[in-house]
N, C-alpha and C positions, 0 to 999 in steps of 0.2 A: 662252277663255283658252288660250294655247299651253302646251305642256308646261313645267313650272317648271324654272328653272335648278337644276342639281344642288346648288348651294350655298344654295338658299333654305331659310330656317329657321335657318341658322348665320351666314351673312354678314350684317353689319349694313347693307349697302348697299341692299337691296331688301326692306323689311319687308312691303310690301303687294302683292307680285307675284301673289298668289293672288286678289286682289279683282277683281271685275267692273269694267270700265273706266268704265261709267256711275256706279257706286257710288263709285269712286275719285275721279272728277271732283267729285261731290257732296260727298265728304268734304273735299276741299281748298277748295272754295267755302265750305263751312261753317267751315273753319279761319280763313279771312280774315274772315268775318262775325263770328265770336266775338271775334277780336282787336279789331275795331272796336267791338263792343258793350261790351267791357270798359272802353273809354274813353268810353262814352256816345254813340258815333257810330252810332245806330240808323237803320235805314231806308235806308242807302246801298246802291245797286244794285251788286252784284258779279257780273260775268258768269261763267258756267261756264268753268273753265280751258281755255286752248288747250294741247293736249297734243303734245309733240314725239314723234317716232317712236323706237322702240327702236333701239339701235345707232348713236346719233348723238352721244353724249357725247365731245367732243374734248379734254376737260381733266379730269384726275382726280388726287387725292392718294392715294397708295398707301403701304403699309408693307411692310417686308421684315425677315426675321430668319433667321439661319443656325443650324441645329441638326442634329447628326448628320452633318455634312459637306455638307449641302445647304441652299440658300436657299429659303425660301418667300416668295412675294410676292402681295399682294392687299389687299383691304379688311380691316378688323378685324371680329371677331365682334361681334354685338349685345351691348351692355353688357359688353364685355371688351376687353382690350388684345391678345388673341391674334390672330394673323394667319391669315386663311383663304387657303390656297394656291390661287390662282385657276387653275382648269382651263377655265373658260368664263365669259363675261360677256355679258349681254343688253343692257347699256346703253352700253358703250364702242363707239367706231367700230371697224370691222373692222381698220384698220391698227394701232390701239392694242391691241386684243385679241390680234392676231397677234404683237405685240412682247413680250408677257408671257413666253413661254418663253425668248426671247433674253435678256431682262432677268434671268430666273432663272439662266441660265448664267453671265453675267458677275458677278452678285452672289455666286454660289457661289465664284467665283475671288477676288473682292475681300474678302469678309467672312471673319472668323474665327468659329469656333463660339462662339455666345453673343452675337455682334454683331448690332445691328439698324440699320436705315437707313430714311429717309423719301424718297419720290420724288414729284415733281410732273411728270406727263407731259402734254404738250400737242401736239395735232396741228395744226401750222401748215399753211399752204397749199402749202408746198414741202418738207415733211419734219417729223420729230418733234423737239420740243424737250424735253429732260429736265433737271430740276433734282434733284440727288442730294445728300442730307445724310448725311454719314458721321461718326460720333463720332471715329474715328481719323484723319480726313482721307485724303488720297491722296498717296503718294510718287511719285517719278519712274517707278518700274516700274508702279505702278497707272495712272498717266496714260497710259503707253505702251500698256498693255493696253486701256484704255478707247478710245484712238484707233483701235487695230486693230478693236476690236469695233464702234465707231460706223460705221466705213466699211463693214463687212460687213452691218450692220443698217440701213443707210440712214437714220441719225440725223443731223439737221442740226446740232444743237448739244447739248453736254453740259456742264452747269454743276455744279461740285462745291463745296459749302459756300459758295455765293454767288459763286464765281470761275469764269469760263469756263475749262474744261479742254480741251475739244475743240470746234472749230467748222469744219465742212466747208462750210457755206453759211449765210448770214444767214437765220434764220427769218422768214418774211413771212406776214402775215395780211391779208386783204382786208376792210376795214370799209366797208360801203356802196359797194363798188367801188374804194376807195382802198387802194393797197398800202402797208402800214405795216410797218417793221422792228420785230420783236417783241423788246423788251428782256428780259433774264433776269428770271424771277420776276414777270412782269407779270400783272395781272388780265386775264382774258378771259372773256366769257360762255361757259358750259359747252357750248352747242350753237349751231351756225350757224342752225338753224331757229328756236330761241327768240330768238336775237339779232335776227333779222329781224322777228319779231313785236313785240318791244320797240321796235325802231327805228321801225316803222310807227306805234306808239302815240305815241311822242315827236314824230314828224313831224306827226301829226294835231293834237297838243296845241299845237304851236308854229306851225301854219300861218298865214302872213301876217306873222309877226314879222320885223322888220328886223335886230335885233341881240339875241343870246341869250347868257347866261352858262351854261356847262356846268360844274357843280360836281362834284368827284370824277370828273374826266373820264377818267382813265386814259390809254389809248392812242388814245382818240378814237372809241369805239363810237358815241356819239350826236353828237359834234361833226361827224363826217364824214357822218352821216345827214342833218344839217341844213345843212351848209355849201354844198350845191349851190344853195340859195336864200336863205341867211341868214348874216349875219356872226356869227361865234362867238368868244367869249372863253372859253378852257378853263383851268380851275384844278384843281390837284392838288398833293399834297405830293411826288409821285414825279417828280423832275426828269428821270430817264431816259425815263419814259413821255411827258412833255411834249416832250422833244427829238425823240422819234420822231414825235409829232404835227406839229411844225413842219417836220421834214424831209419828211414825206409830203405836207403841204400845199404846200410849195414845188415838189414834183415834179408836182403835179396842177393843171393850168392851169384846169380848169373850175370851181374852187371860189371862193366868196366869201372875203374875208379871214378867216383864222383866226389869232388871237393866243393866247398862253399866259401863265400866271402861276403860278410855284411858290409854293404857300401851304398851310400846314397849317390846314384849315378847321375842325378841332376846337379848336385853340388860337386861331386868328384867323379866325373866320367872316366872310364878306362882310357888311358892315354896311348898314343901310337906305339911307343916302345913296349907297352904291356900287350897291346893288341897283336903285335907282330909275332908273339910267341904261339899264336893259335893258327890252326888251319882254316878255321871258319868262326864266324860270329853269328849267334842267334839273338835277336832282341824283340821283345814284345812289350813295349812301353804302354803306359796309360794313354787316355785319349789326347792328352797334350803333346804326345810324341816325345822325341828325344833329341832336340836340336843340338845341345852341347855335346852329346855322345856322337851324333852324326858328324859334327865338325872334327872330332878326334878320329873317327873312323876314316874320314876323307883324307886325313894326313897319314894314315897307316898304309901298310903293304898287304894286309890280309886279302886273300884271294877271293873270298866269297862271304856274303852276308845274307842271312835269311831274316827278313823283316816281317813280323806279324803285326798287324795294326787293326784297331777298331775305329779308326778315323781317317778316311781318305785324304782329308785336308792336311792334317799334320804329317801323314806319311808322305804326301807329295812335296811338302816343304822340305822334309828331311832328305828325301830322295834327290831333290834338286841340289842340295849340298854335296851329296855323294857323287852325283854325276859331274858336277863342277870339279870334283877332286879326282876324276879319272875313272869312275865306275860307270857301269852300264846296267840298266834294268833288263834282265834276261827274260823274266816272265812274271806275270801277276795272276793269281787265282783268287777270285772273290768267293767268299763263303757267307751265306746269309743265315745267321743264327737268330736274327731278330725279325721274324716273319711279319709282313704287312706293316713294317715301320720304315722310317727314313734312315735307319742304321744299317751299315754293312761292314763286314770284316774282310780282310784280305791277307794273303801271304805272298811275298815277293822274293825272288832270288836276284841279288845285285852283285855283279862280279867285276873284277878288275879287267880292263882291256888287255 
């Protein structure tokens, strides 16, 4: 184990940084197994997690607070709302880690004593995208200060309270080699390495499929991983994300047809008669899982489902519904994109008997 981060033991981001890597992998494998066993899904093979490298997290939610005339910025303390002023970080990419002092400078200017703020920082492939939430908003003088700061800090875009305030260049991410314009506040896998692992799992699960539905598709992480060989219908409630998918697909000649549908899959899950038009289903829901959609899938005849999850508990609950509907968990691959934490992601192939 390398020397521990100076914030270890205080920062809530890395609870298990002092654990041996082999022990940490076994811990997360056991975490997935326990979630399955609580749903009566015993004996399912769960591979040891694939571990991403330190210093590769390209997306993070941070907090800031100003006190004594100076802003502090970082993750929160374990079991506390207090902000740990980040002086180093072993999980962020170098470009994001090096941006922290610059963010501290501008927030010291923008915030008043006692003010706090939330930030979402994302390393796109052509610059950093920042979402900033301020209780007081930002007036014209603040926007001007942010514009000057963004230019000197090489920030591509800065969004304040959901509204673009500064954009020097359109942030772009490459998803399976396809260049996609990143809408503000869009979901993105936290690491490129982990994203590639999950894409490979989904590609393997859908191999040979002619047409696939990608549920909770976001900006197309899995749609574009499949579209080189498979027609894809992408569904999500985020219309801006789906617009980015369509624009990127139109610019990329090598892809099979990609279509989209704006739909709230929690309120209006894809029904069995709609599902049966597809050779396979991919779903990557939020942490809450997709119980209503799982029930509709259980009533369908679709041959295979690739389920990507960032929450073993909600995955196991939904998998129980599918198994009760006649499906079987073929395999589960765990992917650890959240080093030294209690979080783990997984990809599973669930097939009809």
